[in-house]
Backbone as CSV, one residue per row, in Angstrom:
resi,resn,N_x,N_y,N_z,CA_x,CA_y,CA_z,C_x,C_y,C_z
1,UNK,-17.550,-13.605,24.855,-17.010,-12.871,23.520,-17.956,-11.610,22.453
2,UNK,-17.552,-10.925,22.484,-18.725,-9.292,22.437,-17.942,-9.748,21.109
3,UNK,-19.439,-8.974,20.289,-18.534,-9.072,18.441,-19.452,-7.481,18.142
4,UNK,-18.411,-6.716,17.824,-19.159,-5.424,17.280,-19.641,-5.711,15.876
5,UNK,-20.746,-4.875,15.377,-22.177,-4.917,13.679,-20.813,-4.472,13.065
6,UNK,-21.482,-5.085,12.069,-21.243,-5.537,10.537,-20.786,-3.624,10.238
7,UNK,-20.044,-3.236,9.380,-20.037,-1.898,9.089,-18.938,-2.203,7.489
8,UNK,-19.731,-1.193,6.509,-19.470,-1.843,5.253,-18.479,-1.030,5.520
9,UNK,-16.920,-0.768,4.472,-16.303,0.342,4.666,-15.287,0.242,3.157
10,UNK,-14.535,1.022,3.134,-13.701,0.668,1.542,-12.574,0.414,2.343
11,UNK,-12.489,-0.516,1.502,-10.397,-1.111,1.387,-10.123,-0.367,0.103
12,UNK,-8.908,0.305,0.689,-7.855,0.925,-0.566,-6.416,0.257,-0.322
13,UNK,-6.560,-0.861,-1.880,-4.579,-0.748,-1.999,-3.828,-0.392,-2.563
14,UNK,-2.743,0.371,-2.254,-1.772,1.488,-3.351,-0.045,0.107,-3.382
15,UNK,0.180,-0.267,-4.806,0.856,-1.250,-5.188,2.217,-0.799,-5.620
16,UNK,2.991,-0.426,-4.711,4.239,0.257,-5.362,5.581,-1.013,-5.244
17,UNK,5.708,-1.153,-6.694,7.000,-1.636,-7.383,7.964,-1.034,-6.241
18,UNK,9.135,-1.807,-6.312,10.312,-1.634,-5.833,11.946,-1.636,-7.139
19,UNK,11.437,-1.835,-8.295,12.342,-1.220,-9.445,12.089,-0.132,-9.857
20,UNK,13.399,0.709,-9.666,13.379,2.480,-10.426,12.932,2.676,-11.308
21,UNK,12.422,3.401,-11.732,11.808,3.771,-12.706,12.592,4.215,-14.434
22,UNK,14.359,4.390,-13.872,14.714,4.787,-15.071,15.664,3.281,-14.794
23,UNK,16.289,2.676,-14.003,17.310,1.184,-14.298,16.343,0.618,-14.612
24,UNK,14.785,0.543,-14.092,14.591,-1.056,-14.642,14.278,-1.991,-12.758
25,UNK,15.730,-1.522,-12.138,16.063,-2.152,-11.090,16.064,-1.716,-9.699
26,UNK,16.061,-2.917,-8.866,15.497,-2.181,-7.519,17.030,-1.968,-7.395
27,UNK,17.013,-0.581,-6.583,18.573,-0.003,-6.141,18.876,-0.313,-4.435
28,UNK,17.696,-0.477,-3.552,17.635,-0.465,-2.825,17.489,-1.625,-1.739
29,UNK,17.660,-2.601,-0.335,17.781,-3.875,0.120,15.658,-3.505,0.286
30,UNK,14.815,-4.324,0.641,13.594,-4.755,0.705,13.194,-3.726,2.168
31,UNK,14.225,-4.342,2.731,13.640,-3.558,4.250,14.320,-1.865,4.317
32,UNK,14.990,-1.581,3.269,15.105,0.236,3.036,13.451,0.593,2.343
33,UNK,13.023,-0.116,2.121,12.147,0.941,1.203,10.526,0.260,2.056
34,UNK,10.412,-0.959,2.768,9.618,-1.037,3.918,9.857,0.165,4.935
35,UNK,10.633,0.157,5.419,11.338,1.669,6.896,10.226,2.825,6.155
36,UNK,10.615,3.519,5.085,10.321,4.272,4.061,8.683,4.098,4.232
37,UNK,8.014,2.986,3.798,6.610,3.327,3.588,5.666,3.684,5.223
38,UNK,6.710,3.108,5.942,5.828,2.965,7.609,6.167,4.540,7.650
39,UNK,7.284,4.987,7.632,7.453,6.353,7.837,6.216,7.305,7.401
40,UNK,6.179,7.605,5.725,5.031,7.789,5.203,3.414,7.426,6.258
41,UNK,3.696,7.233,7.114,1.987,6.872,6.754,1.919,6.538,8.504
42,UNK,2.760,6.836,9.057,2.974,7.197,10.292,2.928,8.949,11.112
43,UNK,4.090,9.463,9.163,3.456,10.856,9.158,1.791,11.524,8.520
44,UNK,1.616,10.243,8.216,-0.046,11.137,7.775,-1.055,10.147,8.897
45,UNK,-0.189,9.415,10.379,-1.701,9.123,11.493,-2.470,8.532,10.514
46,UNK,-2.452,7.486,9.940,-3.228,7.066,9.330,-3.028,5.764,9.576
47,UNK,-3.686,4.003,9.823,-3.648,2.862,10.433,-3.751,2.766,8.968
48,UNK,-2.793,1.233,8.631,-1.868,0.894,7.997,-1.833,-0.464,7.832
49,UNK,-2.009,-1.541,6.913,-1.083,-3.035,7.239,-0.292,-2.851,5.798
50,UNK,0.675,-3.429,5.161,1.717,-4.098,4.036,2.485,-5.329,3.453
51,UNK,1.979,-5.536,2.838,2.505,-6.638,2.506,3.470,-7.350,1.151
52,UNK,4.629,-7.847,1.412,5.604,-7.800,0.414,4.667,-8.556,-0.577
53,UNK,5.086,-8.777,-2.098,4.919,-9.756,-3.261,5.053,-9.643,-4.165
54,UNK,5.432,-10.339,-4.642,6.167,-10.877,-5.985,5.020,-10.811,-6.927
55,UNK,5.507,-9.673,-7.948,4.564,-9.216,-9.160,5.513,-9.090,-10.385
56,UNK,3.888,-8.890,-11.201,4.763,-8.026,-12.860,4.493,-6.795,-13.722
57,UNK,5.277,-6.672,-13.935,4.289,-4.730,-14.638,4.846,-4.127,-15.939
58,UNK,3.785,-4.089,-16.622,4.075,-3.135,-17.685,4.357,-1.833,-18.233
59,UNK,5.361,-1.316,-18.452,5.608,0.105,-18.410,5.366,0.565,-19.835
60,UNK,5.353,2.036,-19.155,4.128,2.741,-20.742,4.918,2.760,-21.747
61,UNK,6.319,2.000,-21.957,6.520,1.567,-23.005,6.456,0.806,-23.404
62,UNK,5.694,-0.044,-22.767,5.570,-1.567,-23.365,6.334,-2.743,-22.737
63,UNK,7.439,-2.189,-21.897,8.571,-3.368,-21.612,7.686,-4.018,-20.402
64,UNK,7.842,-5.007,-20.510,7.404,-5.985,-19.250,8.556,-5.796,-18.209
65,UNK,8.659,-6.012,-16.663,9.388,-5.951,-15.477,8.649,-7.654,-14.524
66,UNK,9.489,-8.044,-14.214,9.334,-8.570,-12.675,9.793,-7.759,-11.222
67,UNK,8.866,-7.196,-10.701,9.644,-6.998,-9.353,9.193,-7.454,-8.091
68,UNK,9.692,-6.891,-7.165,8.877,-6.405,-5.421,8.358,-5.738,-5.455
69,UNK,7.038,-5.867,-5.298,5.947,-4.802,-5.155,5.413,-4.547,-3.636
70,UNK,5.455,-3.779,-2.591,4.024,-3.686,-1.585,3.524,-3.177,-1.728
71,UNK,2.684,-3.942,-1.129,0.664,-3.733,-1.164,0.197,-2.872,0.008
72,UNK,0.027,-1.808,0.253,-0.255,-0.871,1.199,-1.796,-0.998,1.646
73,UNK,-2.113,-1.657,2.235,-3.674,-1.681,3.013,-4.448,-1.037,3.683
74,UNK,-5.260,0.241,3.421,-6.049,1.367,4.089,-7.294,1.473,4.326
75,UNK,-7.680,1.562,5.331,-9.560,1.511,5.651,-10.247,2.485,5.687
76,UNK,-11.177,3.032,4.838,-11.344,3.692,5.390,-11.231,5.022,5.341
77,UNK,-9.998,5.364,4.167,-8.796,6.776,4.304,-9.371,7.562,4.184
78,UNK,-9.546,9.225,3.899,-9.460,10.014,3.232,-9.439,10.158,1.600
79,UNK,-9.852,10.471,1.161,-9.481,10.491,-0.303,-8.386,10.554,-0.447
80,UNK,-8.104,12.519,0.346,-7.515,13.589,0.181,-6.101,12.825,0.335
81,UNK,-5.606,11.904,2.208,-4.851,11.783,2.033,-4.480,9.884,1.631
82,UNK,-5.194,9.510,0.872,-5.078,8.085,0.281,-4.095,8.921,-1.059
83,UNK,-4.431,9.798,-1.840,-3.631,10.543,-2.906,-2.766,10.786,-2.150
84,UNK,-2.842,11.556,-1.410,-1.376,12.525,-0.690,-0.101,10.693,-0.200
85,UNK,-0.648,10.267,0.083,0.461,8.839,0.132,0.702,8.175,-0.821
86,UNK,0.210,8.356,-2.047,-0.204,7.894,-3.101,1.161,8.245,-3.682
87,UNK,1.049,9.333,-3.902,1.750,10.799,-4.366,3.367,10.869,-3.804
88,UNK,3.557,10.405,-2.412,4.626,10.444,-1.454,5.378,9.212,-2.657
89,UNK,4.451,8.214,-2.293,5.406,6.906,-2.487,5.676,6.596,-3.423
90,UNK,5.534,7.047,-4.864,5.354,7.035,-6.031,7.098,8.059,-6.169
91,UNK,6.539,9.411,-5.777,7.688,10.128,-5.884,9.313,9.352,-4.800
92,UNK,9.139,9.173,-3.578,10.255,8.906,-2.790,10.814,7.476,-3.450
93,UNK,10.027,6.581,-3.605,10.422,5.354,-4.616,11.125,5.141,-5.785
94,UNK,10.959,6.228,-6.755,11.136,6.722,-8.239,10.399,5.865,-8.987
95,UNK,8.698,5.880,-8.748,7.938,5.128,-9.669,7.674,5.660,-11.058
96,UNK,7.197,5.226,-12.222,6.402,5.667,-12.638,5.244,6.275,-13.027
97,UNK,4.696,5.278,-11.624,3.255,5.081,-11.212,2.642,4.525,-10.339
98,UNK,1.924,4.469,-9.295,1.464,3.099,-8.666,0.397,3.200,-8.819
99,UNK,0.065,1.931,-8.335,-1.719,1.621,-8.694,-2.400,1.713,-7.425
100,UNK,-3.889,1.981,-7.064,-4.946,2.363,-6.768,-5.838,1.329,-7.207
101,UNK,-6.256,0.460,-6.034,-7.523,-0.209,-6.401,-8.378,-0.109,-5.062
102,UNK,-9.750,0.231,-4.782,-10.740,0.609,-4.211,-11.758,-0.970,-4.058
103,UNK,-12.144,-1.502,-2.989,-13.447,-2.110,-3.148,-13.986,-2.298,-1.960
104,UNK,-15.779,-2.980,-1.637,-16.398,-2.745,-0.700,-15.961,-3.652,0.371
105,UNK,-15.539,-3.624,1.425,-15.904,-4.418,2.134,-16.870,-4.297,3.531
106,UNK,-16.467,-5.485,3.872,-17.603,-5.914,5.316,-16.828,-6.016,6.562
107,UNK,-16.473,-5.093,7.413,-15.864,-5.439,8.415,-16.435,-5.787,10.039
108,UNK,-16.318,-6.805,11.128,-16.650,-6.195,12.184,-15.488,-6.629,13.322
109,UNK,-15.537,-6.912,14.450,-14.549,-6.604,15.170,-15.296,-7.931,16.148
110,UNK,-13.854,-8.574,16.988,-14.192,-9.304,18.010,-13.601,-9.082,19.073
111,UNK,-13.895,-9.313,20.119,-13.485,-9.003,21.255,-12.967,-10.002,22.367
112,UNK,-12.173,-10.362,22.989,-12.081,-11.501,23.677,-11.034,-10.995,25.117
113,UNK,-11.846,-11.928,26.019,-11.094,-11.822,27.058,-10.814,-12.724,27.935
114,UNK,-9.517,-13.004,28.513,-10.120,-13.790,29.804,-10.058,-13.305,31.298
115,UNK,-11.254,-13.801,31.923,-11.513,-13.326,33.405,-11.263,-14.389,34.490
């Protein structure tokens, strides 16, 4: 087993709700949004992962809504790329805004093969 040295990295998560900002309802099936999210990440040639979660959101006018949310995770991505991806997803998903969180993580990789 090989283990590479642990490295300090920045983990960024972008939370994108699936409810339309005007109608406050989800207009398309979740799979369509997932496909769009994948295409955006592929276009930027950035490593990513994502999950589908249930969430709640308070709109700028104070209204509360429950919705399905995609959580995109990027590790050590450049700030410019992060902002461009967030802007694209906000626009394409017709959102009021998307939320971005950042945190420091310690990451390491383990390699193993059968000989």
